[in-house]
C-alpha positions in Angstrom: 70.7 -8.1 -10.4 68.0 -8.2 -13.2 65.0 -6.1 -13.0 62.9 -9.0 -12.5 64.9 -10.1 -9.4 64.2 -7.0 -7.4 61.7 -7.4 -4.5 59.6 -4.9 -5.8 58.8 -6.5 -9.3 56.4 -9.1 -8.1 54.1 -6.5 -6.0 54.3 -4.0 -9.3 53.3 -6.9 -11.3 50.6 -8.1 -9.2 48.9 -4.7 -9.0 49.5 -3.7 -12.9 47.8 -7.0 -14.0 45.9 -7.5 -11.0 44.2 -4.1 -10.4 42.4 -3.8 -13.7 41.4 -7.7 -13.5 40.1 -6.9 -9.9 38.3 -3.5 -11.4 36.8 -5.8 -14.3 35.4 -7.9 -12.1 33.8 -5.7 -9.9 31.7 -3.5 -12.5 30.8 -6.8 -14.0 29.3 -7.6 -10.4 28.3 -4.0 -9.7 26.1 -3.4 -13.2 24.2 -7.0 -12.3 23.5 -5.9 -8.5 22.2 -2.3 -10.1 20.3 -3.8 -12.5 18.1 -6.0 -10.0 18.1 -3.1 -7.5 20.2 -4.7 -4.8 20.8 -2.3 -2.4 24.8 -3.9 -2.3 25.5 -2.0 -5.3 26.1 1.0 -3.3 29.0 -0.2 -1.2 30.4 -2.0 -4.2 30.5 0.7 -6.6 32.3 2.6 -3.6 34.7 -0.3 -2.9 35.5 -0.7 -6.9 36.1 3.5 -7.3 37.6 4.0 -4.0 39.5 1.5 -2.0 40.7 -1.1 -4.0 42.6 2.0 -6.0 43.9 3.3 -2.7 44.6 -0.2 -1.6 46.9 -0.8 -4.8 48.4 2.4 -4.3 49.4 1.8 -0.6 50.9 -1.5 -1.9 52.8 0.2 -4.3 54.3 2.7 -1.6 55.0 0.1 0.9 56.5 -2.5 -0.8 57.6 -1.6 -4.7 58.9 2.0 -3.2 59.9 0.6 -0.3 58.9 3.5 2.0 58.4 3.2 6.0 55.7 2.2 7.4 56.5 5.9 9.6 56.3 7.8 6.5 53.4 10.9 6.5 52.5 9.5 2.5 51.9 5.9 3.6 50.1 6.9 6.8 48.1 9.6 5.1 46.8 6.3 2.6 46.6 4.2 4.9 44.6 6.3 7.1 42.0 6.9 4.1 42.0 3.2 3.0 41.1 2.4 7.2 38.4 5.1 7.2 36.8 3.7 3.2 37.1 0.3 4.6 34.9 1.0 7.7 32.1 3.0 5.9 32.0 0.3 3.2 31.8 -2.6 6.1 29.0 -0.4 7.7 27.0 -0.1 4.2 27.5 -3.6 3.3 26.0 -4.7 6.8 23.2 -2.0 6.8 22.2 -3.5 3.2 22.1 -6.9 3.7 20.5 -6.6 7.1 18.1 -4.2 6.8 18.0 -3.1 2.5 15.1 -5.6 2.2 13.9 -6.1 5.4 10.4 -7.6 4.9 7.8 -5.6 6.5 6.5 -6.8 9.9 9.8 -8.1 10.9 12.4 -7.6 13.8 14.4 -5.6 10.9 11.2 -3.4 9.8 10.4 -2.8 13.6 13.7 -2.1 14.8 14.0 1.8 15.6 16.6 4.1 13.6 17.7 5.3 16.8 19.6 1.3 17.2 21.1 1.4 14.0 22.3 5.2 14.8 24.1 4.2 17.8 25.5 0.7 16.5 26.8 2.7 13.5 28.4 5.1 15.7 29.9 2.5 18.2 31.2 0.8 15.0 32.7 4.0 13.4 34.3 5.2 17.0 36.2 1.2 17.1 36.9 1.8 13.5 38.4 5.1 13.9 40.5 4.1 17.5 42.0 1.1 15.7 43.5 3.6 12.5 44.9 5.5 15.2 46.1 2.8 16.8 47.5 0.8 13.9 48.5 3.8 11.5 49.7 6.9 14.2 50.5 4.4 16.8 48.4 6.2 19.1 47.0 4.8 22.9 43.7 5.0 22.9 43.0 2.8 25.5 43.1 6.1 28.0 40.5 7.4 26.0 38.0 4.2 26.0 38.6 4.3 29.7 37.4 7.9 30.1 34.6 7.1 27.5 33.3 4.3 30.1 33.3 6.6 33.0 31.8 9.3 31.3 29.2 7.1 30.5 28.6 5.7 34.1 28.7 9.4 35.4 26.1 10.5 32.7 24.2 7.6 33.1 23.4 7.9 36.8 22.4 11.6 36.8 20.1 11.1 33.8 18.9 7.6 34.6 15.4 8.9 35.0 15.3 10.5 31.7 17.2 7.8 30.2 14.9 5.1 31.4 12.2 6.3 30.1 13.9 6.8 26.4 15.1 3.2 26.7 11.5 2.3 27.7 10.4 4.1 24.3 12.5 2.6 22.4 12.3 -1.3 23.3 8.2 -0.2 22.7 9.5 0.9 19.4 11.1 -2.1 18.9 8.4 -4.8 20.1 5.3 -2.4 18.7 2.6 -3.5 21.0 0.8 -0.7 19.4 1.1 1.9 16.2 -0.2 5.2 15.5 -4.3 4.9 15.4 -4.8 1.6 17.8 -6.9 3.0 20.7 -5.5 2.0 24.2 -6.4 1.8 27.7 -3.5 2.7 30.7 -4.5 2.4 33.9 -8.3 3.7 32.9 -7.1 6.3 30.5 -8.5 5.0 27.2 -7.7 7.0 24.0 -6.4 6.7 20.2 -2.6 7.0 19.6 -1.8 9.7 17.8 1.6 10.1 18.8 4.5 8.1 19.9 8.3 9.1 20.5 11.4 8.0 22.6 10.0 9.8 25.6 6.1 9.5 25.5 3.3 8.4 24.2 0.3 10.8 23.1 -3.2 9.6 23.4 -6.6 11.4 22.0 -9.1 10.9 24.9 -11.9 12.9 23.2 -11.2 15.7 25.8 -8.1 16.2 25.0 -4.4 15.1 24.6 -3.2 12.7 27.7 0.9 12.8 27.4 1.7 9.0 29.3 5.6 8.6 29.6 6.8 5.5 28.0 8.3 3.8 31.5 4.6 4.2 32.2 3.5 2.3 29.9 6.3 -0.3 30.1 6.0 -1.0 33.8 2.4 -1.3 33.6 -0.3 -3.6 31.9 -2.3 -1.7 29.4 -5.0 -3.0 27.2 -5.4 -2.6 23.0 -8.6 -2.3 21.9 -7.5 -2.6 18.4 -5.7 -5.7 18.3 -6.1 -8.7 17.6 -9.3 -7.6 15.8 -10.5 -4.2 14.8 -14.0 -4.6 15.7 -14.9 -2.6 18.8 -18.6 -3.1 20.5 -18.6 0.7 22.3 -21.1 1.3 25.0 -23.0 5.0 25.8 -24.6 5.0 29.2 -27.4 7.9 29.2 -30.0 8.7 31.4 -33.8 9.7 31.0 -36.4 11.1 33.5 -38.3 8.1 35.2 -41.9 9.3 33.9 -40.4 8.7 30.3 -41.9 5.5 28.7 -39.1 3.1 28.6 -40.5 1.8 24.9 -40.2 5.2 23.9 -36.8 5.8 25.4 -35.4 2.6 23.8 -37.1 2.9 20.5 -35.5 6.3 20.2 -32.0 5.1 21.0 -32.4 2.4 18.5 -33.8 5.0 15.8 -30.4 7.0 16.4 -27.9 4.1 16.7 -28.9 2.2 13.9 -28.2 6.1 11.9 -24.2 6.0 13.1 -21.9 5.7 9.8 -19.2 3.8 11.9 -21.5 0.7 12.5 -19.8 -2.7 11.2 -21.8 -4.6 8.6 -22.2 -7.4 10.3 -23.3 -6.3 13.7 -26.3 -4.5 14.8 -27.2 -2.0 17.9 -28.8 -2.9 20.9 -30.2 -1.1 24.1 -30.8 -2.0 27.3 -31.6 -0.5 30.7 -28.9 -0.8 33.1 -28.4 0.0 37.2 -30.4 3.5 38.7 -32.5 3.7 35.5 -29.5 4.6 32.6 -29.8 3.0 29.9 -26.9 1.4 27.9 -26.6 1.8 24.1 -24.3 -0.6 22.3 -22.3 0.5 18.9 -21.1 -2.3 16.9 -18.1 -0.1 15.4 -15.9 -1.0 13.0 -12.8 -0.2 15.1 -12.1 0.9 18.6 -10.4 3.7 16.9 -14.1 5.4 16.2 -15.1 5.2 19.7 -15.0 8.8 20.7 -16.4 10.2 17.0 -18.9 7.9 17.2 -20.2 8.5 20.7 -19.8 11.9 20.5 -22.2 12.0 16.9 -24.6 9.6 18.6 -24.7 12.0 21.9 -25.4 14.9 19.2 -28.2 13.3 17.4 -29.9 12.0 20.5 -30.2 15.8 21.8 -32.5 16.3 18.5 -34.2 13.0 19.0 -35.1 13.2 22.4 -36.9 16.7 21.4 -38.7 15.7 18.8 -40.0 12.2 20.7 -40.8 14.4 23.8 -38.6 12.6 26.3 -36.2 14.2 28.8 -32.6 13.6 27.9 -30.2 13.4 31.4 -33.5 14.8 33.1 -33.9 18.1 30.7 -37.7 18.5 30.2 -39.3 18.7 27.3 -40.3 22.0 25.8 -42.4 22.0 22.9 -42.3 24.5 19.9 -45.0 27.5 20.6 -48.1 27.5 18.1 -46.8 30.7 16.8 -44.1 29.0 15.1 -45.8 26.5 14.4 -48.5 29.0 12.6 -45.6 30.7 10.8 -44.4 27.2 9.7 -48.0 26.7 8.0 -48.3 30.3 6.3 -45.1 28.8 4.4 -46.8 26.2 2.8 -50.1 27.4 3.0 -50.0 28.5 -1.3 -49.2 24.6 -1.5 -52.0 23.4 0.4 -54.4 26.1 -0.3 -55.0 26.9 3.1 -57.0 29.6 4.5 -56.0 32.0 7.8 -58.8 30.2 9.4 -57.4 26.7 8.7 -53.9 27.7 9.4 -55.0 29.1 12.7 -56.9 25.6 12.9 -54.4 22.9 11.8 -51.8 24.9 14.4 -52.9 22.5 17.1 -52.4 19.2 15.1 -48.8 20.5 13.6 -45.6 20.5 15.4 -42.1 21.7 14.3 -39.4 19.3 14.6 -35.5 20.2 14.3 -33.2 17.5 12.8 -29.5 17.7 13.2 -26.9 17.7 10.4 -26.4 14.0 9.1 -29.5 12.7 10.7 -31.2 10.6 8.5 -35.2 11.9 8.2 -36.6 9.4 6.5 -35.6 5.8 5.0 -35.9 4.5 1.5 -38.4 1.4 1.7 -40.7 3.1 4.4 -44.1 4.3 4.1 -44.5 7.5 5.6 -47.7 8.3 8.1 -47.2 12.4 7.9 -45.9 15.0 5.8 -42.6 16.8 6.5 -41.9 20.7 4.8 -38.8 22.1 5.1 -39.1 25.1 7.0 -35.3 25.6 7.6 -32.3 24.0 6.3 -31.4 21.7 3.4 -32.0 18.3 3.0 -30.5 15.9 0.3 -32.1 13.1 -0.9 -30.1 9.9 -1.6 -30.5 6.9 -3.6 -28.7 3.7 -3.6 -27.2 1.8 -6.9 -27.0 -1.7 -7.1 -23.5 -1.9 -5.6 -24.4 -0.6 -2.7 -23.1 3.0 -3.5 -24.9 6.3 -2.3 -26.2 8.4 -5.4 -26.9 12.1 -4.5 -30.2 12.5 -6.5 -31.8 16.2 -5.5 -31.7 18.9 -2.4 -34.5 19.8 -0.8 -34.9 23.3 0.4 -37.4 25.7 2.3 -40.9 24.9 1.2 -40.0 22.0 -0.1 -41.8 18.6 1.3 -40.2 15.2 2.1 -42.5 12.2 2.0 -45.5 13.2 -0.4 -45.8 9.4 -1.0 -47.5 9.5 2.2 -50.6 10.5 0.1 -50.4 7.3 -1.8 -49.7 4.9 0.5 -46.4 4.1 -1.2 -43.1 3.4 0.1 -40.5 6.4 -0.4 -37.7 5.7 -3.2 -34.9 7.7 -1.7 -33.6 8.5 1.4 -33.7 11.8 3.1 -30.7 13.2 4.9 -30.2 16.4 6.8 -27.6 18.2 5.2 -27.4 21.1 7.6 -29.3 21.3 10.7 -33.0 21.3 9.5 -36.6 22.1 10.6 -39.5 20.9 9.1 -43.5 21.1 9.9 -44.8 17.7 10.7 -48.7 17.6 9.4 -50.3 14.1 10.5 -51.6 12.1 7.5 -55.2 12.6 8.7 -54.9 16.1 8.7 -53.8 15.9 4.6 -56.3 13.5 3.7 -59.5 15.4 4.7 -57.3 18.5 3.0 -57.5 16.2 0.0 -60.8 15.4 0.6 -62.0 19.6 0.8 -59.7 20.3 -2.1 -58.4 18.0 -4.9 -56.0 20.0 -6.0 -54.0 19.6 -3.4 -54.0 15.7 -4.3 -52.6 16.7 -8.2 -50.3 19.0 -6.4 -48.8 16.2 -4.3 -48.6 14.0 -7.1 -47.1 15.9 -9.5 -44.4 16.1 -6.5 -44.0 12.4 -6.5 -43.6 12.0 -10.4 -41.4 14.3 -10.4 -39.1 12.9 -7.8 -39.4 9.8 -9.8 -38.2 11.5 -13.0 -35.4 13.3 -11.2 -34.0 9.8 -9.7 -34.5 8.3 -13.1 -32.4 10.8 -14.7 -30.1 10.5 -12.1 -29.3 6.9 -12.8 -29.8 7.1 -16.5 -26.5 9.8 -16.4 -24.9 7.5 -13.7 -25.3 4.7 -15.9 -23.8 6.3 -18.7 -20.7 7.4 -17.3 -21.7 10.7 -17.4 -20.7 12.8 -14.6 -23.4 14.8 -12.2 -22.2 18.5 -12.2 -24.3 18.6 -8.9 -27.5 17.6 -7.2 -30.5 17.9 -9.1 -32.6 21.1 -8.5 -36.2 20.8 -7.3 -38.4 20.9 -11.1 -41.1 22.8 -9.0 -39.5 24.2 -6.6 -41.0 27.3 -8.2 -44.6 26.8 -7.3 -44.6 23.8 -5.3 -42.9 21.9 -2.4 -41.0 18.6 -3.7 -41.0 15.4 -1.9 -39.0 12.3 -1.6 
């Protein structure tokens, strides 16, 4: 019998010719997939480098060499082929299903634990098939044992497993995400963490841990969907003797300064039941509720004392006269005051406190009094043509805010408390009387206004020339006079 008539010749010819051709074709396809950045390039490369050569070797051993399927060498190669086939198949499935998953689709939302569990099941099934076909092992008993064991474990851990399953379902469905604000059975808070077992809410007073099974079995509200806009209501109470008009004006002034308000919204105040006042804050997102309410209540504490109203029934106690006298002595050189004038003016003036971040005076307002800084720092901010905020100057102890009141002019810049600030408030009528008696005071205040205007022009000039400011411009007259807005 000639060589060509041997039973192994055809198989050997197929391997000798077919293997290089198949590897060449797979290499070309792999190169194109790699250029496209396709996730299938990895599994195809493993198919080209490992599975195809090992499969060719298996063909040669069983067909060309005519070795028995029960020989150890054949079984070893067949086992490697089976393991590689399972691995490459799983890789290809993962690439096809999740390699290019679009954001927001079920493939993108599917928790990785589901993929891992499915991969584990497929690997175990593939290993069982290889063990059964190659090594002739009976795996039916193994599957039966695993089934019974799963039932026993499931019954023992049904509560814990139920919470985990609920968490996995929530992760898959994604009715909320990190950062959303939820209300679950009266508990409201921002979602800061979510795992398989529980969801963590930041309630503003602590972290509330809620089991996922509770959320899955109950109804809950997601304030961050479908629109992030949220109207948050803050309820406060004042003494019955306080004028409602003064209370509502103070509440509105504080609410208008909250930085989280959305552009199209406007705060509102109304009297609620039992003499309470309800302030509505139109926020950009519901997740800002806790922070906005905290800031509102802090600023309201200072504003209530400045307006001489009693927040939560706490009686208003004005600053003692000695404190006002000490503040007047701080600015006596600027206003040219004598000791007798300091004592006389103390009854007409007051020392007030602003909390950090509060707006003390707004651009475009004509001030009706002068505010000399007794303690703390005030930042003067100008608004650019595109609506951005430009820091111009920092005012310190002894500087004046609102010097334009003397000329009945609008202030060009907004004054914001950079720290907690104490100011000496002097009525405009008092300054008018001083100016009539001492013309030097008018010249000093006019110089302050001119200095502020010059600093603002320099700040805008530096901004327009793309020169980055090294820091806030220091008061030009700080060494001898106060500074104004």
